[in-house]
Each structure stands twice: as C-alpha cells, then as structure tokens.
C-alpha positions in Angstrom: -14.9 -47.8 -44.3 -11.4 -48.0 -45.5 -9.3 -50.5 -43.6 -6.4 -48.9 -41.7 -4.1 -52.0 -41.7 -3.4 -53.8 -44.9 -3.4 -57.3 -43.4 -3.4 -57.9 -39.7 -1.7 -61.3 -40.0 1.0 -59.8 -42.1 1.3 -57.0 -39.5 2.1 -59.4 -36.7 4.5 -61.4 -38.9 6.3 -58.1 -39.7 6.7 -57.5 -36.0 8.3 -61.0 -35.4 10.6 -60.6 -38.4 11.7 -57.1 -37.2 12.0 -57.8 -33.5 15.7 -58.6 -33.2 16.8 -55.7 -35.4 14.5 -53.3 -33.4 15.7 -54.5 -30.0 19.4 -54.3 -30.9 19.3 -51.1 -32.9 21.6 -48.2 -32.0 21.7 -45.6 -30.5 18.5 -47.0 -28.9 15.8 -49.5 -29.9 13.9 -48.3 -32.9 12.6 -49.2 -36.3 11.3 -47.5 -39.4 8.7 -49.0 -41.7 7.8 -47.6 -45.1 4.3 -47.9 -46.7 3.1 -49.1 -43.4 -0.7 -48.5 -43.4 -3.3 -48.8 -46.2 -2.3 -46.0 -48.6 -5.9 -45.0 -49.2 -6.4 -44.4 -45.4 -3.3 -42.3 -45.2 -4.2 -40.3 -48.2 -7.6 -39.6 -46.7 -5.9 -38.4 -43.6 -3.6 -36.1 -45.6 -6.5 -34.7 -47.5 -8.4 -34.0 -44.3 -5.4 -32.6 -42.3 -6.4 -29.2 -40.8 -4.5 -26.2 -41.9 -2.7 -24.2 -39.1 -5.6 -21.7 -38.9 -8.4 -24.2 -39.0 -8.0 -25.6 -35.4 -7.1 -24.1 -32.0 -3.7 -25.9 -32.1 -1.5 -25.9 -29.1 1.2 -23.4 -30.2 4.8 -23.8 -29.0 6.9 -20.9 -30.0 10.2 -20.5 -28.3 13.9 -21.0 -29.3 13.7 -24.7 -28.3 10.5 -25.6 -30.1 8.3 -24.1 -32.7 5.4 -26.5 -33.5 1.7 -27.0 -33.5 -0.1 -29.9 -31.8 -3.6 -31.1 -31.2 -4.6 -34.1 -29.1 -8.4 -33.7 -28.8 -9.1 -36.7 -31.1 -12.9 -36.3 -31.0 -12.6 -32.9 -32.8 -10.4 -34.2 -35.6 -11.7 -35.2 -39.0 -12.7 -38.9 -39.1 -9.9 -40.1 -41.5 -7.4 -38.9 -38.9 -9.2 -40.0 -35.8 -9.7 -43.5 -37.4 -5.9 -43.9 -37.7 -5.4 -42.7 -34.1 -8.0 -45.2 -32.8 -6.4 -48.0 -34.9 -3.0 -47.2 -33.3 -4.5 -47.8 -29.9 -6.3 -51.0 -31.0 -5.5 -54.6 -29.7 -3.9 -55.7 -33.0 -1.5 -52.8 -33.0 -0.7 -53.3 -29.3 0.2 -56.9 -30.1 2.4 -55.7 -33.0 4.2 -53.4 -30.6 4.7 -56.1 -28.0 6.1 -58.6 -30.5 8.3 -55.9 -32.1 9.7 -54.4 -28.9 9.7 -57.3 -26.4 7.8 -55.1 -24.0 4.8 -56.9 -22.4 1.7 -55.3 -21.0 1.7 -52.2 -23.3 -1.1 -49.8 -22.4 -2.3 -47.1 -24.9 -3.2 -43.6 -23.7 -7.0 -43.0 -24.0 -6.3 -39.2 -23.7 -3.6 -39.1 -26.4 -1.7 -36.7 -24.1 0.9 -34.8 -26.2 0.1 -37.0 -29.2 -2.7 -36.7 -31.8 -1.5 -34.6 -34.7 1.7 -32.4 -35.0 2.4 -29.8 -37.6 5.5 -27.7 -38.2 5.6 -24.6 -40.4 8.7 -23.4 -42.3 11.3 -22.3 -39.8 9.9 -24.6 -37.1 11.8 -27.1 -35.1 11.9 -29.4 -32.0 15.3 -29.5 -30.2 16.8 -32.8 -29.1 15.2 -34.0 -25.9 14.1 -37.0 -23.9 10.4 -37.3 -23.1 8.5 -37.1 -19.8 8.8 -40.5 -18.2 5.9 -40.7 -15.7 2.2 -40.2 -16.5 0.9 -38.8 -13.2 -2.8 -39.1 -14.0 -2.6 -42.8 -15.0 0.3 -43.7 -12.7 2.1 -45.3 -15.7 5.6 -45.3 -17.1 6.2 -44.0 -20.7 7.8 -46.7 -22.8 7.2 -46.2 -26.6 6.6 -43.5 -29.2 5.0 -44.1 -32.6 5.2 -41.4 -35.3 3.4 -41.7 -38.7 4.5 -39.2 -41.3 2.1 -37.7 -43.8 4.3 -35.7 -46.2 3.9 -36.1 -49.9 6.4 -35.0 -52.5 8.9 -34.3 -49.8 12.3 -33.2 -50.9 15.5 -33.8 -48.9 16.3 -30.1 -49.2 13.2 -29.4 -47.1 14.9 -31.0 -44.1 12.5 -32.0 -41.3 14.7 -35.0 -40.5 13.8 -36.9 -37.3 17.2 -37.3 -35.6 18.4 -40.0 -33.2 21.3 -39.1 -31.0 23.8 -40.9 -28.8 24.6 -39.5 -25.4 25.1 -40.2 -21.7 24.4 -38.9 -18.2 27.5 -37.3 -16.8 27.8 -35.5 -13.4 24.0 -35.3 -13.1 23.5 -33.8 -16.6 22.7 -35.2 -20.0 25.5 -34.8 -22.6 25.0 -35.5 -26.3 27.6 -37.2 -28.4 26.5 -37.1 -32.0 23.6 -37.7 -34.4 23.5 -41.4 -35.2 20.6 -41.5 -37.6 18.4 -39.2 -39.6 14.9 -40.2 -40.8 13.2 -38.2 -43.5 9.4 -37.7 -42.7 8.0 -39.3 -45.8 4.4 -40.2 -46.6 3.2 -43.3 -44.8 6.5 -43.9 -43.1 6.2 -45.1 -39.5 8.9 -44.7 -36.8 8.7 -46.6 -33.5 11.2 -46.2 -30.7 11.6 -47.1 -27.1 11.7 -44.1 -24.7 14.2 -44.0 -21.8 16.7 -41.8 -20.1 18.9 -42.1 -23.2 16.5 -42.0 -26.1 17.7 -38.6 -27.3 15.7 -37.5 -30.3 14.2 -34.5 -32.1 13.9 -32.4 -35.2 16.5 -29.7 -34.3 17.2 -28.1 -37.6 14.7 -25.4 -38.7 12.3 -26.6 -41.4 13.1 -25.5 -44.9 10.0 -26.4 -46.9 8.3 -23.8 -49.1 5.8 -21.4 -47.6 2.3 -23.0 -47.6 3.7 -26.5 -46.8 4.0 -28.0 -43.4 5.6 -31.1 -41.9 2.7 -33.2 -40.8 2.6 -36.3 -38.5 0.4 -38.4 -36.3 1.8 -39.4 -32.9 0.8 -42.0 -30.3 2.6 -42.9 -27.0 2.5 -46.1 -24.9 2.9 -47.0 -21.3 3.4 -49.9 -18.9 2.8 -50.4 -15.2 6.3 -50.0 -13.9 9.5 -50.5 -15.9 12.7 -52.5 -15.6 14.6 -51.8 -12.5 17.7 -50.6 -14.3 15.6 -48.0 -16.2 13.9 -46.4 -13.1 14.4 -42.7 -12.8 12.9 -39.8 -10.9 9.8 -38.4 -12.6 10.7 -35.5 -15.0 9.1 -33.4 -17.7 10.3 -33.3 -21.3 14.0 -32.5 -21.0 15.9 -30.6 -23.7 19.6 -31.1 -24.1 22.2 -29.0 -25.9 23.9 -30.4 -28.9 27.7 -30.2 -28.8 28.0 -27.0 -30.7 25.3 -25.4 -28.5 27.1 -26.1 -25.2 28.0 -22.9 -23.3 25.2 -20.7 -24.6 24.1 -19.3 -21.3 20.8 -17.9 -22.7 19.7 -21.2 -24.2 20.9 -23.1 -21.1 18.7 -20.9 -18.9 15.8 -21.5 -21.3 16.3 -25.2 -21.3 16.3 -25.3 -17.5 13.1 -23.3 -17.4 11.4 -25.5 -20.1 12.6 -28.7 -18.4 10.7 -27.5 -15.3 7.6 -26.9 -17.4 7.7 -23.2 -16.8 7.6 -21.8 -20.4 4.2 -20.4 -21.3 2.0 -21.7 -24.1 -1.7 -21.8 -24.9 -2.0 -25.4 -23.6 -4.4 -25.6 -20.6 -5.0 -29.1 -19.5 -4.8 -29.1 -15.7 -7.0 -32.2 -15.6 -4.2 -34.1 -17.3 -1.4 -33.2 -14.9 
C-alpha cells in the first residue's frame, strides 16, 4: 500500500517550523503547504476521483453555491478513502495540534460536510463562515483542512480559495476585502482555524474548460468547548455579501433563508442533525 505521508517525523517538524507563521497569519490563522502528501497517493486519488455522474453526490444548486459533495467515505474508491482516513489519524492530529496551538483536536468519524468536493464550470461557493456547533457530537468546530487535486490547472480557470477580512457590526457580518487568494493546485494543502471571523469561499464562478472540474478533499476538526472569547450562539453555515453585493434584496433574502438551513437540496441526513 502506498504511504500517504512522506515522512511522519518530517511532518511533525514541519508543524513546529510553521506554527508561529500559522498562528499569526492574517486575516485569520491559516497555512498553505505545497507537495504535502506522497505524490503517488495523491495521483492515485486523482485517477480514482468519481465523475459527477458516477456517484449520488449531494448537489447544491442555488445562486450562493453550486457544488457537488460526498461524505460517505465507505463508498469512495480506496485511494481517496485512504487519504481521508490518514487525515483523521493520530499523526495528523498531532501535526494539527503543533501547527495551530489547539489542544485536544477531535476528528469527525462521520466526515460531515467533508469527504470529496467537486465544482463544475460555472460553479462557486460564496463567502461564508462555517457552522460552529456539531449538535450530534456536542463539539465545537475549530479547523478545516482542504487538499486540492487539480493537475495542469491554469490561473485563467480561477477557482481561487479566498480569505476575507471582515467584522461583526450591529449584529451582522460585514466583509472588508479579500486578503488572500489560493489557487487549488495538485497536492496543495490549506489549513485554517474556523471562527466567527474566518470569512472564506470560492465566490467567483469557475472558468475551467468543459469536462474539467475543481476537485478537493475536505476534513473538519473539533474540540470540547472553545476559548471563552470565541463562544457564540450555535448557527448554520452563514453566507455574507461581498461589498459590491450589499443591497441586493433578492440575494439578501436568499442568504437569510440559506443561513437558516431552509434551502432545498438532495441531502437527507437527519441522523446527523
């Protein structure tokens, strides 16, 4: 079996070397690592990645988000599930703890909302903050990890993962500006701390050729409780207007509906509420 991590000792050393930069990064704590996993393992995952019509993907199709997702890891090809299991393994949890300074990180055995993501031409994911409380496990969401699987990816295709600055003002989230854009390149790993100000997304419609998709693997991590100054009421994924979108009443109403989890999709997972 192909090893997922190149060298576990080197992995932990990388976390220690990168910790200060991660924890002081703006607009919120994050890091990007290129050539992160064993290239053979990532290539095998790319080769096995299901086409949009090959799985019963969760299909999000509304003006705020147009994407495909699948989190039933046991039904995924083994080169992909092997990476997902490795990203929930003890050595990777130690890597995350050393990198982020967050102790007691807990992986999600259900991979809720994670697994694999795929975006077709014209697809997008508006800027948002993630749900913060995992009701089933009674845990607080703290970290996101994204592994990109896109070979021969040109800048003109877009698909940038964007990090935004913003603030809470009069009870509403207000975005300032995009502070960083990350191209979703093959074997590039992005890690970031989730909070009430970790504004992120892929808001510009994808411009890759027909027949191509933007592919990624996602895992999310939790803790029992969180720092007192980060505590907030439980909420769903919350979409926020970019400055040039403010005042669009139709989109504002749609965001409010989506933020209350009332937009329809084919996702039916009541047992994970």
